[in-house]
BALOBA-1460 file (C-alpha; in Angstrom, 3 decimals):
// residues 102
<rec num="1" residu="m" x="4.268" y="32.955" z="31.843"/>
<rec num="2" residu="n" x="1.163" y="32.747" z="29.718"/>
<rec num="3" residu="p" x="-0.055" y="29.216" z="29.100"/>
<rec num="4" residu="l" x="-0.699" y="28.337" z="25.491"/>
<rec num="5" residu="k" x="-4.428" y="28.330" z="24.882"/>
<rec num="6" residu="i" x="-5.748" y="26.117" z="22.110"/>
<rec num="7" residu="n" x="-9.254" y="26.365" z="20.813"/>
<rec num="8" residu="p" x="-10.436" y="22.785" z="20.141"/>
<rec num="9" residu="a" x="-12.607" y="23.983" z="17.251"/>
<rec num="10" residu="t" x="-9.635" y="25.421" z="15.333"/>
<rec num="11" residu="q" x="-6.869" y="23.192" z="16.662"/>
<rec num="12" residu="f" x="-6.646" y="21.064" z="13.510"/>
<rec num="13" residu="a" x="-7.988" y="23.597" z="11.017"/>
<rec num="14" residu="s" x="-4.635" y="24.028" z="9.273"/>
<rec num="15" residu="l" x="-3.973" y="20.310" z="8.849"/>
<rec num="16" residu="p" x="-4.665" y="18.719" z="5.454"/>
<rec num="17" residu="p" x="-7.671" y="16.394" z="5.260"/>
<rec num="18" residu="v" x="-7.034" y="12.732" z="5.960"/>
<rec num="19" residu="v" x="-7.457" y="10.416" z="3.004"/>
<rec num="20" residu="e" x="-9.994" y="7.681" z="3.592"/>
<rec num="21" residu="m" x="-8.136" y="4.381" z="3.155"/>
<rec num="22" residu="r" x="-11.205" y="2.193" z="3.515"/>
<rec num="23" residu="p" x="-13.207" y="1.729" z="0.324"/>
<rec num="24" residu="s" x="-16.893" y="2.406" z="0.760"/>
<rec num="25" residu="a" x="-19.533" y="-0.169" z="-0.087"/>
<rec num="26" residu="k" x="-20.202" y="1.763" z="-3.299"/>
<rec num="27" residu="e" x="-16.576" y="1.569" z="-4.425"/>
<rec num="28" residu="t" x="-16.231" y="-2.171" z="-3.909"/>
<rec num="29" residu="d" x="-19.536" y="-3.068" z="-5.597"/>
<rec num="30" residu="g" x="-19.955" y="-6.137" z="-3.403"/>
<rec num="31" residu="e" x="-16.327" y="-7.161" z="-3.749"/>
<rec num="32" residu="n" x="-15.250" y="-9.355" z="-0.847"/>
<rec num="33" residu="f" x="-11.931" y="-9.333" z="0.978"/>
<rec num="34" residu="g" x="-10.643" y="-12.405" z="-0.858"/>
<rec num="35" residu="s" x="-11.096" y="-10.906" z="-4.302"/>
<rec num="36" residu="l" x="-9.648" y="-7.597" z="-3.112"/>
<rec num="37" residu="l" x="-6.563" y="-9.383" z="-1.794"/>
<rec num="38" residu="k" x="-6.280" y="-11.436" z="-4.986"/>
<rec num="39" residu="s" x="-6.360" y="-8.296" z="-7.148"/>
<rec num="40" residu="f" x="-3.682" y="-6.692" z="-4.945"/>
<rec num="41" residu="v" x="-1.436" y="-9.748" z="-5.341"/>
<rec num="42" residu="q" x="-1.938" y="-9.567" z="-9.116"/>
<rec num="43" residu="d" x="-1.053" y="-5.863" z="-9.098"/>
<rec num="44" residu="v" x="2.142" y="-6.552" z="-7.152"/>
<rec num="45" residu="d" x="3.033" y="-9.328" z="-9.593"/>
<rec num="46" residu="k" x="2.459" y="-6.988" z="-12.535"/>
<rec num="47" residu="l" x="4.674" y="-4.314" z="-10.946"/>
<rec num="48" residu="q" x="7.460" y="-6.868" z="-10.481"/>
<rec num="49" residu="h" x="7.193" y="-8.045" z="-14.091"/>
<rec num="50" residu="d" x="7.126" y="-4.454" z="-15.347"/>
<rec num="51" residu="a" x="10.246" y="-3.643" z="-13.311"/>
<rec num="52" residu="a" x="12.018" y="-6.672" z="-14.780"/>
<rec num="53" residu="d" x="11.019" y="-5.590" z="-18.303"/>
<rec num="54" residu="v" x="12.326" y="-2.053" z="-17.733"/>
<rec num="55" residu="e" x="15.592" y="-3.506" z="-16.403"/>
<rec num="56" residu="k" x="15.963" y="-5.730" z="-19.491"/>
<rec num="57" residu="k" x="15.304" y="-2.744" z="-21.761"/>
<rec num="58" residu="f" x="17.931" y="-0.733" z="-19.899"/>
<rec num="59" residu="l" x="20.493" y="-3.512" z="-20.203"/>
<rec num="60" residu="s" x="19.776" y="-3.909" z="-23.914"/>
<rec num="61" residu="g" x="20.120" y="-0.152" z="-24.484"/>
<rec num="62" residu="e" x="16.497" y="0.596" z="-25.375"/>
<rec num="63" residu="i" x="16.195" y="2.847" z="-22.298"/>
<rec num="64" residu="s" x="19.048" y="5.176" z="-21.382"/>
<rec num="65" residu="d" x="17.475" y="6.788" z="-18.315"/>
<rec num="66" residu="v" x="18.554" y="4.929" z="-15.185"/>
<rec num="67" residu="h" x="15.939" y="6.837" z="-13.187"/>
<rec num="68" residu="q" x="13.121" y="4.941" z="-14.908"/>
<rec num="69" residu="v" x="14.750" y="1.673" z="-13.896"/>
<rec num="70" residu="m" x="15.201" y="2.763" z="-10.288"/>
<rec num="71" residu="i" x="11.630" y="4.073" z="-10.012"/>
<rec num="72" residu="a" x="10.132" y="0.866" z="-11.423"/>
<rec num="73" residu="a" x="12.280" y="-1.275" z="-9.109"/>
<rec num="74" residu="e" x="11.393" y="0.815" z="-6.052"/>
<rec num="75" residu="e" x="7.662" y="0.736" z="-6.834"/>
<rec num="76" residu="a" x="7.788" y="-3.049" z="-7.096"/>
<rec num="77" residu="s" x="9.803" y="-3.296" z="-3.885"/>
<rec num="78" residu="v" x="7.462" y="-1.070" z="-1.865"/>
<rec num="79" residu="a" x="4.392" y="-2.914" z="-3.134"/>
<rec num="80" residu="f" x="5.949" y="-6.266" z="-2.236"/>
<rec num="81" residu="e" x="6.884" y="-5.049" z="1.255"/>
<rec num="82" residu="l" x="3.295" y="-3.881" z="1.786"/>
<rec num="83" residu="l" x="2.004" y="-7.256" z="0.627"/>
<rec num="84" residu="m" x="4.294" y="-9.036" z="3.104"/>
<rec num="85" residu="e" x="3.123" y="-6.787" z="5.943"/>
<rec num="86" residu="i" x="-0.493" y="-7.530" z="5.070"/>
<rec num="87" residu="r" x="0.305" y="-11.252" z="5.059"/>
<rec num="88" residu="n" x="2.030" y="-10.967" z="8.444"/>
<rec num="89" residu="k" x="-0.937" y="-9.120" z="9.950"/>
<rec num="90" residu="l" x="-3.364" y="-11.701" z="8.576"/>
<rec num="91" residu="i" x="-1.333" y="-14.554" z="10.070"/>
<rec num="92" residu="e" x="-1.068" y="-12.685" z="13.363"/>
<rec num="93" residu="s" x="-4.852" y="-12.113" z="13.385"/>
<rec num="94" residu="y" x="-5.550" y="-15.756" z="12.552"/>
<rec num="95" residu="k" x="-3.341" y="-16.922" z="15.421"/>
<rec num="96" residu="e" x="-5.107" y="-14.521" z="17.785"/>
<rec num="97" residu="i" x="-8.510" y="-15.859" z="16.710"/>
<rec num="98" residu="i" x="-7.325" y="-19.448" z="17.250"/>
<rec num="99" residu="r" x="-6.129" y="-18.569" z="20.781"/>
<rec num="100" residu="t" x="-9.456" y="-16.962" z="21.670"/>
<rec num="101" residu="p" x="-11.582" y="-19.334" z="23.773"/>
<rec num="102" residu="a" x="-14.993" y="-20.218" z="22.357"/>
């Protein structure tokens, strides 16, 4: 049998580029973690209010497309789940820092 030979230089050539999740210093313009987190919480709150508004419009008959309602509700749900995971990781990190000896 012939072993599969992989050239390290071309091994990942066909994969799509990875999106940078970390904002650069330029993008944040000196924004600290607290203000970034606060803006994310406000965005999640806005998504939840928007989903509630779309649901009310659907129930009143202003919107007849149920897909709009489901999309708005799912966006709000996913954003809230992400916010809860961030909160859990922050609490976990805080507890780990507290356990670390000085």
